[in-house]
Structure formats: C-alpha cells, structure tokens
C-alpha angles and dihedrals in degrees: 000000000000121000117311127265089245091058090046092052091049092049092048092051100038118006097044091058090060095038091054088065095058104025098083092061110018119100113256094020136090146159117250110211111203141153124241114252094224106019098040087219118146114242131192113205123185112226143165105258123194119196117230129182092261101030138306141318125211121195108225098224091166097038121240099343128174095278091053093049090046096053094043090050093048095045093220142043143165127260119199110200137148088006092301132104119224126192107221124196139181096038112191136169115231133181113249107174092162092048092228093143094067132059117282096245091061096049099084092053092048091049091049093053093038094237098161101160130082132191111224123194132178122234104240092208092062094063093232092112121096 
C-alpha cells in the first residue's frame, strides 16, 4: 500500500508548496503540468522524475492519484525539469514490484512504502512515441 491519504493531504497542503520552488531545477524533481479531467483547470504538481532512454518514469508513492488519472486520460502532459520543458506522451501505469524502472538509490524507500507502480511516459521530442 503506497503512502496514506493523510500523508498525501499534508504534502499537498504543506510540502508541495516548498517543493514547487525547487522542483523545476533540482535533479530528480520536476513539475507535471496537467489539466483536470472534469474541471479543465491547469494544475502543477511537483513530482520525482527519473530520466529513461525513451522518456521518464514517476514512482507512484501515493498510488493512482488525481494527477496520474488526469495525464493518463489526456494522453499527454508537460514535465518541467532541470529548467527545460518536455512534452510527454503515452502515459501508462505499469507494475514494477522489483523497482527496476527507477534509480537504485530510490528502490529501498519504494519497497518500504510498498509503492510498486510506476507511471512511464515517452518524450515526444525523441521520436519514440507512437
């Protein structure tokens, strides 16, 4: 079971406000820019973003939250990381019980909190996307 809803609410109200300040430029972080499925409102969610040869991986430490459902529904989104903006496409949630899709230093934490799913998305600029 990923982190609890109470922890998620606290992070949304407190931690995310601080993280938003460093996420656009700090290694391993980013801001996912997505649109609400129902409201149509634009959201900016700080995340841990891990570069892969064909795009990015995002450990789903809170499970399939709103931002995950929004990007999967839309089929594309933006990631702002390391002072660059990437258009990501083909977002999909995959099981990763061995945590091989994320960097080795993050694996023990993900095992400890039982976060066994990852969102993968392709970088549209690399031409690997359908």
